[in-house]
N, CA, C and O of each residue as an XYZ file, in Angstrom:
616
protein
N       1.111     -1.300     -0.213
C      -0.094      0.182      0.087
C       0.969      0.884     -0.032
O       2.113      0.728      0.396
N       0.317      1.940     -0.865
C       1.176      3.325     -0.903
C       1.002      4.373      0.654
O       0.170      3.960      1.463
N       1.668      5.486      0.962
C       1.457      6.014      2.119
C       0.235      6.796      1.674
O       0.161      7.609      0.753
N      -0.709      6.388      2.512
C      -2.313      7.421      2.886
C      -1.762      7.299      4.305
O      -1.107      6.528      5.006
N      -2.443      8.595      4.348
C      -2.571      9.455      5.754
C      -4.336      9.457      5.771
O      -5.010      9.329      4.749
N      -4.730      9.577      6.735
C      -6.070      9.899      7.687
C      -6.297     11.212      8.385
O      -6.138     11.330      9.599
N      -6.735     12.360      7.464
C      -6.309     13.766      7.774
C      -8.167     14.031      7.896
O      -8.985     13.623      7.072
N      -8.465     14.796      9.122
C      -9.744     15.782      9.156
C      -9.784     16.440      8.137
O      -8.750     16.934      7.687
N     -11.039     16.611      7.505
C     -11.266     17.553      6.363
C     -11.615     18.948      7.426
O     -12.514     19.100      8.253
N     -10.655     19.722      7.063
C     -10.785     21.260      7.518
C     -11.282     22.302      6.705
O     -11.834     23.274      7.220
N     -11.150     22.200      5.563
C     -11.486     23.358      4.321
C     -11.983     22.537      3.089
O     -11.799     21.321      3.065
N     -12.464     23.035      2.305
C     -13.467     22.688      0.722
C     -12.366     22.440     -0.029
O     -12.730     22.579     -1.197
N     -11.167     22.136      0.007
C     -10.042     21.988     -0.852
C     -10.364     20.766     -1.507
O     -10.391     20.776     -2.737
N     -10.610     19.723     -0.895
C     -11.142     18.378     -1.246
C     -12.625     18.192     -1.749
O     -12.971     17.249     -2.459
N     -13.497     19.232     -1.289
C     -14.991     19.178     -1.431
C     -15.415     18.483     -2.997
O     -16.309     17.642     -3.098
N     -14.676     18.949     -4.081
C     -15.212     18.336     -5.383
C     -14.928     17.089     -5.542
O     -15.797     16.508     -6.192
N     -13.893     16.310     -5.149
C     -13.690     14.884     -5.057
C     -14.370     14.389     -4.031
O     -14.757     13.281     -4.401
N     -14.777     14.618     -2.812
C     -15.581     14.091     -1.614
C     -16.818     13.887     -2.409
O     -17.196     12.727     -2.578
N     -17.655     15.099     -3.036
C     -18.963     15.196     -3.409
C     -19.020     14.243     -4.361
O     -20.098     13.662     -4.493
N     -17.878     13.867     -5.238
C     -17.914     12.861     -6.547
C     -17.939     11.513     -5.932
O     -18.645     10.666     -6.479
N     -17.315     11.220     -4.949
C     -17.328      9.995     -3.926
C     -18.487      9.779     -3.530
O     -19.152      8.839     -3.964
N     -18.910     10.603     -2.654
C     -20.430     10.598     -2.189
C     -21.306     10.039     -3.425
O     -21.701      8.873     -3.414
N     -21.566     10.833     -4.385
C     -22.410     10.325     -5.464
C     -22.437      8.792     -5.836
O     -23.471      8.131     -5.928
N     -20.989      8.257     -6.065
C     -19.940      6.929     -6.335
C     -21.181      6.132     -5.238
O     -22.139      5.523     -5.713
N     -20.951      6.272     -3.756
C     -21.563      5.494     -3.048
C     -22.727      5.037     -3.116
O     -23.209      3.904     -3.130
N     -23.290      6.501     -3.176
C     -24.963      5.843     -3.481
C     -25.431      5.645     -4.625
O     -26.556      5.150     -4.689
N     -24.726      5.965     -5.833
C     -24.965      5.598     -7.345
C     -26.316      4.316     -7.254
O     -27.322      4.616     -7.898
N     -26.346      3.191     -6.631
C     -26.961      2.157     -7.021
C     -27.701      1.694     -6.005
O     -27.945      0.511     -5.765
N     -28.206      3.043     -5.159
C     -28.828      2.989     -3.864
C     -30.148      3.826     -3.649
O     -30.494      4.512     -2.687
N     -30.823      3.535     -4.936
C     -32.220      4.268     -5.205
C     -33.289      3.789     -4.262
O     -34.355      4.405     -4.283
N     -33.162      2.857     -3.503
C     -33.915      2.388     -2.596
C     -34.002      2.916     -1.147
O     -34.916      2.714     -0.347
N     -32.314      3.985     -0.878
C     -32.565      4.466      0.199
C     -33.099      5.968      0.113
O     -33.319      6.685      1.089
N     -33.237      6.252     -0.973
C     -33.819      7.910     -0.934
C     -32.955      8.966     -0.740
O     -33.260      9.994     -0.135
N     -31.829      8.725     -1.266
C     -30.715      9.559     -0.833
C     -30.952     10.758     -1.905
O     -31.123     10.428     -3.079
N     -30.968     11.959     -1.600
C     -30.891     13.210     -2.279
C     -29.393     13.665     -2.798
O     -29.125     14.506     -1.940
N     -28.316     13.626     -3.631
C     -27.311     14.344     -3.673
C     -26.931     15.729     -3.363
O     -25.948     16.195     -2.787
N     -28.217     16.390     -4.024
C     -28.280     17.672     -3.674
C     -28.288     17.932     -2.249
O     -28.236     19.136     -2.000
N     -28.335     17.219     -1.302
C     -27.958     17.686      0.092
C     -26.538     17.350      0.612
O     -26.178     17.754      1.718
N     -25.618     16.507     -0.298
C     -24.326     16.317     -0.138
C     -23.903     17.741      0.590
O     -23.968     17.810      1.817
N     -23.523     18.735     -0.097
C     -22.420     19.825     -0.375
C     -23.295     20.249      1.259
O     -22.628     20.964      2.008
N     -24.322     19.940      1.628
C     -25.028     20.550      3.207
C     -24.321     19.551      4.185
O     -24.328     19.970      5.343
N     -23.735     18.381      4.021
C     -23.355     17.421      4.907
C     -21.675     17.946      5.039
O     -21.076     17.792      6.104
N     -21.094     18.495      3.988
C     -19.911     19.264      4.260
C     -19.625     20.527      4.884
O     -18.703     20.920      5.598
N     -20.899     21.170      4.318
C     -20.856     22.572      5.242
C     -21.171     22.326      6.851
O     -20.525     22.868      7.748
N     -22.184     21.490      7.042
C     -22.273     21.120      8.339
C     -21.093     20.582      9.201
O     -20.691     21.120     10.232
N     -20.585     19.429      8.631
C     -19.480     18.939      9.539
C     -18.213     20.164      9.508
O     -17.605     20.144     10.578
N     -17.840     20.897      8.833
C     -16.942     21.743      8.860
C     -17.427     22.941      9.532
O     -16.546     23.714      9.909
N     -18.951     23.345      9.825
C     -18.857     24.298     11.019
C     -18.931     23.673     12.338
O     -18.536     24.215     13.371
N     -19.520     22.360     12.250
C     -19.648     21.737     13.425
C     -18.872     20.968     13.916
O     -19.427     20.157     14.657
N     -17.277     20.808     13.784
C     -16.661     19.953     14.231
C     -16.908     18.947     15.673
O     -16.567     17.765     15.707
N     -17.350     19.435     16.449
C     -17.765     18.626     17.534
C     -18.946     17.348     17.418
O     -19.117     16.484     18.278
N     -19.716     17.476     16.100
C     -20.718     16.797     15.933
C     -20.118     15.635     14.809
O     -20.766     14.612     14.585
N     -19.169     15.837     14.319
C     -18.746     14.524     13.377
C     -17.902     15.043     12.588
O     -17.856     16.269     12.695
N     -17.217     14.605     11.842
C     -15.971     14.883     10.870
C     -15.938     13.979      9.761
O     -16.143     12.772      9.891
N     -15.634     14.647      8.465
C     -15.064     13.830      7.121
C     -13.378     13.735      7.359
O     -12.571     14.658      7.467
N     -13.212     12.630      7.389
C     -11.790     11.853      7.345
C     -11.364     11.581      5.649
O     -12.023     10.915      4.850
N     -10.160     12.254      5.399
C      -9.845     12.350      3.715
C      -8.866     10.704      3.856
O      -8.299     10.559      4.939
N      -8.743      9.890      3.119
C      -7.667      8.909      2.912
C      -6.939      9.506      1.917
O      -7.449      9.550      0.798
N      -5.784     10.004      2.103
C      -5.065     11.013      0.790
C      -3.470     10.606      1.291
O      -2.914     10.282      2.340
N      -3.095     10.836     -0.160
C      -1.378     10.540     -0.156
C      -0.909     12.400     -0.071
O       0.271     12.742     -0.151
N      -1.789     13.182      0.058
C      -1.566     14.693     -0.014
C      -1.850     15.045     -1.219
O      -2.115     16.226     -1.447
N      -1.852     13.982     -2.353
C      -1.503     14.558     -3.759
C      -2.962     14.442     -4.497
O      -3.481     15.317     -5.190
N      -3.529     13.074     -4.161
C      -4.646     12.429     -4.571
C      -5.732     12.110     -3.613
O      -5.221     11.969     -2.502
N      -6.953     11.945     -3.577
C      -7.862     11.580     -2.699
C      -7.794     10.045     -2.888
O      -7.769      9.701     -4.069
N      -7.763      9.147     -2.058
C      -8.159      7.990     -2.445
C      -9.293      7.407     -1.657
O      -9.546      6.204     -1.707
N      -9.964      8.244     -0.940
C     -11.499      7.968     -0.209
C     -11.848      8.664      0.872
O     -11.003      9.495      1.207
N     -13.033      8.594      1.687
C     -13.105      9.455      2.675
C     -13.973      8.597      3.623
O     -14.465      7.496      3.376
N     -14.055      9.283      4.690
C     -14.880      8.364      5.670
C     -15.520      9.482      6.256
O     -14.924     10.542      6.449
N     -17.341      9.192      6.703
C     -17.644     10.145      7.351
C     -18.115      9.651      8.874
O     -18.798      8.641      9.044
N     -17.769     10.294      9.682
C     -17.773      9.625     11.410
C     -18.727     10.987     11.931
O     -18.683     12.164     11.571
N     -19.696     10.207     13.044
C     -20.461     10.937     13.434
C     -20.440     10.370     15.028
O     -19.633      9.457     15.204
N     -21.153     10.754     16.112
C     -21.231     10.147     17.208
C     -22.241     10.303     17.873
O     -23.049     11.152     17.494
N     -22.552      9.389     19.290
C     -23.727      9.025     19.904
C     -23.334      8.955     21.176
O     -22.343      8.265     21.416
N     -23.957      9.588     22.178
C     -23.749      8.616     23.701
C     -24.966      7.241     23.675
O     -26.117      7.319     23.244
N     -24.463      6.330     24.122
C     -25.258      5.025     24.268
C     -25.526      4.385     25.686
O     -24.521      3.751     26.005
N     -26.215      4.334     26.368
C     -26.474      3.989     27.670
C     -26.281      2.349     27.318
O     -25.807      1.606     28.177
N     -26.581      1.966     26.325
C     -26.387      0.311     26.127
C     -24.908     -0.089     26.238
O     -24.445     -1.030     26.884
N     -24.203      0.887     25.416
C     -22.679      0.634     25.467
C     -21.916      1.171     26.707
O     -20.803      0.690     26.923
N     -22.436      2.180     27.594
C     -21.822      2.742     28.507
C     -20.930      3.845     27.762
O     -19.818      3.968     28.276
N     -21.121      4.481     26.919
C     -20.221      5.556     26.469
C     -20.600      6.060     24.855
O     -21.752      6.094     24.421
N     -19.548      6.387     24.182
C     -19.834      7.027     22.941
C     -19.612      5.910     21.902
O     -18.754      5.032     21.998
N     -20.595      6.073     20.783
C     -20.671      4.786     19.811
C     -20.079      6.062     18.389
O     -20.388      7.166     17.939
N     -19.359      5.274     18.235
C     -18.777      6.327     16.973
C     -19.543      5.741     15.832
O     -19.526      4.510     15.808
N     -20.186      6.316     14.915
C     -20.991      5.984     13.734
C     -20.373      5.898     12.549
O     -20.655      6.860     11.834
N     -19.549      5.028     11.996
C     -18.935      4.978     10.961
C     -20.151      5.463      9.688
O     -20.471      4.432      9.097
N     -20.758      6.457      9.218
C     -21.533      6.338      8.570
C     -21.465      6.184      6.863
O     -22.392      5.851      6.125
N     -20.198      6.502      6.521
C     -19.844      6.367      5.039
C     -18.377      5.887      5.116
O     -17.714      6.627      5.843
N     -17.743      4.965      4.631
C     -16.455      4.649      4.165
C     -16.182      4.449      2.459
O     -16.625      3.438      1.915
N     -15.618      5.220      1.866
C     -15.558      4.935      0.475
C     -14.023      4.991     -0.140
O     -13.339      6.012     -0.069
N     -13.601      3.841     -0.712
C     -12.550      4.245     -1.119
C     -12.838      4.088     -2.856
O     -13.609      3.328     -3.443
N     -11.888      5.131     -3.400
C     -12.160      5.210     -4.920
C     -11.677      3.901     -5.658
O     -10.619      3.348     -5.357
N     -12.663      3.369     -6.808
C     -12.118      2.051     -7.395
C     -10.913      1.842     -7.553
O     -10.492      0.757     -7.150
N      -9.952      2.804     -8.189
C      -8.701      2.681     -8.317
C      -7.653      2.134     -7.241
O      -6.599      1.543     -7.475
N      -8.201      2.475     -6.011
C      -7.297      1.958     -5.163
C      -7.767      0.971     -4.247
O      -7.083      0.799     -3.238
N      -8.848      0.257     -4.403
C      -9.408     -0.822     -3.699
C      -8.407     -2.082     -3.846
O      -7.800     -2.343     -4.884
N      -8.324     -2.861     -2.584
C      -7.756     -3.888     -2.856
C      -6.382     -3.654     -2.386
O      -5.545     -4.557     -2.384
N      -6.093     -2.251     -1.919
C      -4.299     -2.076     -1.352
C      -4.236     -2.125      0.222
O      -3.151     -2.007      0.793
N      -5.540     -2.319      0.990
C      -5.427     -2.356      2.247
C      -5.696     -0.914      3.318
O      -5.397     -0.736      4.499
N      -6.471      0.077      2.193
C      -6.167      1.175      2.716
C      -7.695      1.156      3.840
O      -7.680      1.649      4.968
N      -8.841      0.521      3.252
C      -9.947      0.496      4.522
C      -9.282     -0.034      5.565
O      -9.412      0.494      6.669
N      -8.348     -1.312      5.376
C      -8.346     -2.013      6.667
C      -7.234     -1.152      7.698
O      -7.102     -1.373      8.902
N      -6.606     -0.290      7.031
C      -5.703      0.354      7.474
C      -6.609      1.740      8.372
O      -6.389      2.044      9.544
N      -7.423      2.278      7.644
C      -8.243      3.133      8.424
C      -8.829      2.531      9.724
O      -8.670      3.124     10.791
N      -9.460      1.436      9.654
C     -10.471      0.883     10.656
C      -9.253      0.518     11.693
O      -9.642      0.609     12.857
N      -8.196      0.217     11.598
C      -7.188     -0.003     12.506
C      -6.874      1.400     13.007
O      -6.655      1.316     14.215
N      -6.757      2.695     12.565
C      -6.511      3.970     12.759
C      -7.369      4.419     13.777
O      -7.026      5.159     14.698
N      -8.727      3.860     13.553
C     -10.091      4.439     14.072
C      -9.657      3.588     15.754
O      -9.573      4.150     16.846
N      -9.500      2.489     15.525
C      -9.287      1.741     16.782
C      -8.258      2.321     17.746
O      -8.400      2.326     18.968
N      -7.242      2.793     17.105
C      -6.177      3.292     17.708
C      -6.582      4.659     18.402
O      -6.548      4.844     19.618
N      -6.975      5.600     17.440
C      -7.229      7.124     17.513
C      -8.479      7.170     18.981
O      -8.361      7.845     20.004
N      -9.418      6.384     18.680
C     -10.734      6.400     19.101
C     -11.518      7.620     18.999
O     -12.162      7.861     20.021
N     -11.647      8.488     18.014
C     -12.446      9.452     17.601
C     -13.418      9.694     18.964
O     -14.072      8.814     19.523
N     -13.358     10.829     19.273
C     -14.705     11.560     20.500
C     -14.665     10.301     21.295
O     -15.756      9.750     21.438
N     -13.713      9.781     21.795
C     -13.562      9.031     22.879
C     -14.403      7.529     22.792
O     -14.834      6.892     23.753
N     -14.477      7.246     21.648
C     -15.639      6.469     21.587
C     -15.420      4.694     21.931
O     -14.437      4.179     21.399
N     -16.154      3.965     22.640
C     -16.147      2.683     23.231
C     -16.726      1.484     22.076
O     -16.769      0.282     22.338
N     -17.115      2.040     20.871
C     -17.611      1.249     20.408
C     -17.748      1.944     18.742
O     -17.880      3.147     18.519
N     -17.696      1.124     17.946
C     -17.767      1.839     16.265
C     -18.873      0.789     15.924
O     -19.001     -0.426     16.075
N     -19.723      1.961     15.315
C     -20.911      0.850     14.414
C     -21.281      1.595     13.394
O     -21.407      2.803     13.189
N     -21.458      0.433     12.679
C     -21.515      0.818     11.031
C     -22.689      0.150     10.289
O     -23.260     -0.767     10.878
N     -23.192      0.574      8.831
C     -24.068     -0.119      8.191
C     -23.367     -0.908      7.023
O     -22.218     -0.539      6.778
N     -23.835     -1.852      6.326
C     -23.304     -2.246      5.126
C     -24.623     -3.001      4.229
O     -25.587     -3.615      4.686
N     -24.367     -2.786      3.186
C     -25.339     -3.012      2.203
C     -25.229     -4.408      1.974
O     -24.123     -4.833      1.639
N     -26.370     -5.356      2.117
C     -26.248     -6.793      1.310
C     -25.915     -6.961      0.010
O     -25.718     -8.100     -0.412
N     -25.792     -5.736     -0.904
C     -25.134     -5.850     -1.895
C     -23.621     -5.483     -2.179
O     -23.169     -5.213     -3.292
N     -22.923     -5.518     -1.011
C     -21.631     -5.240     -0.903
C     -20.902     -6.276      0.009
O     -20.361     -6.040      1.090
N     -21.005     -7.575     -0.700
C     -20.426     -8.590      0.296
C     -18.469     -8.639      0.589
O     -17.902     -9.405      1.368
N     -17.991     -7.888     -0.046
C     -16.771     -7.464     -0.019
C     -16.470     -6.598      1.252
O     -15.539     -6.676      2.054
N     -17.694     -5.627      1.180
C     -17.144     -4.797      2.406
C     -17.646     -5.575      3.652
O     -17.152     -5.325      4.751
N     -18.698     -6.590      3.493
C     -18.935     -7.063      4.734
C     -17.898     -8.119      5.141
O     -17.597     -8.261      6.326
N     -17.490     -8.671      4.413
C     -16.199     -9.483      4.484
C     -14.978     -8.800      5.396
O     -14.359     -9.347      6.308
N     -14.823     -7.533      4.916
C     -14.038     -6.857      5.632
C     -14.171     -6.522      6.989
O     -13.285     -6.615      7.837
N     -15.305     -6.134      7.150
C     -15.859     -5.744      8.722
C     -15.931     -7.064      9.324
O     -15.914     -6.906     10.544
N     -15.991     -8.076      9.075
C     -16.141     -9.062      9.800
C     -14.701     -9.874      9.979
O     -14.487    -10.795     10.767
N     -13.926     -9.376      9.188
C     -12.681     -9.556      9.473
C     -11.876     -9.071     10.141
O     -10.783     -9.506     10.504
N     -12.615     -7.691     10.431
C     -11.733     -6.842     11.325
C     -12.711     -6.954     12.858
O     -12.656     -6.014     13.650
N     -13.568     -8.166     13.157
C     -14.225     -8.096     14.280
C     -15.257     -7.458     14.417
O     -15.554     -7.285     15.599
N     -16.171     -6.882     13.440
C     -17.355     -6.441     13.524
C     -18.636     -7.640     13.307
O     -18.387     -8.483     12.445
N     -19.357     -7.708     13.694
C     -20.408     -8.764     14.086
C     -21.983     -8.173     13.892
O     -22.219     -6.995     14.157
N     -23.006     -9.059     13.424
C     -23.995     -8.731     12.968
C     -24.842     -8.779     14.312
O     -24.951     -9.910     14.787
N     -25.387     -7.872     14.922
C     -26.288     -7.781     16.241
C     -27.455     -8.041     16.213
O     -28.175     -7.626     17.121
N     -28.072     -8.936     14.980
C     -29.080     -9.112     14.744
C     -30.317     -8.233     15.214
O     -31.305     -8.765     15.721
N     -30.229     -7.039     15.046
C     -31.335     -6.247     14.957
C     -31.295     -5.356     14.247
O     -30.203     -4.863     13.965
N     -32.540     -4.827     13.693
C     -32.531     -4.058     12.224
C     -32.750     -2.566     12.821
O     -33.142     -2.232     13.939
N     -32.328     -1.701     11.592
C     -32.507     -0.220     12.126
C     -33.450     -0.087     11.211
O     -33.692     -0.670     10.154
N     -34.039      0.952     11.914
C     -35.551      1.329     11.422
C     -35.483      3.128     11.365
O     -35.181      3.762     12.377
N     -35.761      3.713     10.237
C     -36.139      5.060     10.405
C     -36.762      5.682      9.814
O     -36.867      5.355      8.632
N     -37.390      6.704     10.209
C     -38.309      7.797      9.664
C     -38.188      9.033      9.401
O     -38.018      9.761     10.379
N     -38.227      9.633      8.128
C     -37.675     10.836      7.852
C     -39.059     11.725      8.732
O     -40.264     11.526      8.886
N     -38.234     12.591      9.083
C     -39.221     13.907      9.761
C     -39.497     14.922      8.845
O     -38.734     15.538      8.101
N     -41.023     15.025      9.054
C     -41.429     16.197      7.746
C     -41.046     17.818      8.796
O     -41.316     18.138      9.954
N     -40.328     18.486      7.691
C     -40.658     20.016      8.059
C     -41.578     20.501      9.213
O     -42.697     19.994      9.284
N     -41.180     21.505     10.188
C     -42.068     21.984     10.749
C     -42.594     23.264     10.149
O     -41.869     24.224      9.886
N     -43.850     23.227      9.954
C     -44.664     24.417      9.273
C     -43.710     25.892      9.481
O     -44.125     26.964      9.038
């Protein structure tokens, strides 16, 4: 693997690349009801509110190899902060080089936001990612996450 660093995004320098990758991540997720028009708002929010989460750039300093989107919440069940790895994307040309594995090891060592556990979702259509996560010790909790979009207040 080439020398890839994991750097918190602090400005919009890489925003066009991150937005492109976000689009690729959700390209086949029509059933997820994702609106790519909201992606710039994600970047804006996390840059303006770094205590709420962060975008981590997977880069060699010249080229963006991928990104991760991290958020956190307190869990009574886990007795501490749960780090939600909301998105992890490695650009296709850089896959298979151990970048995602290195990033997951980095998270375990760094423990962003003082996390005691890492949670993530994985698509049933992505067995390669599921295999990676299982090899890193992630387990299926046999619970289903349910969501409901809230309607805007009048």
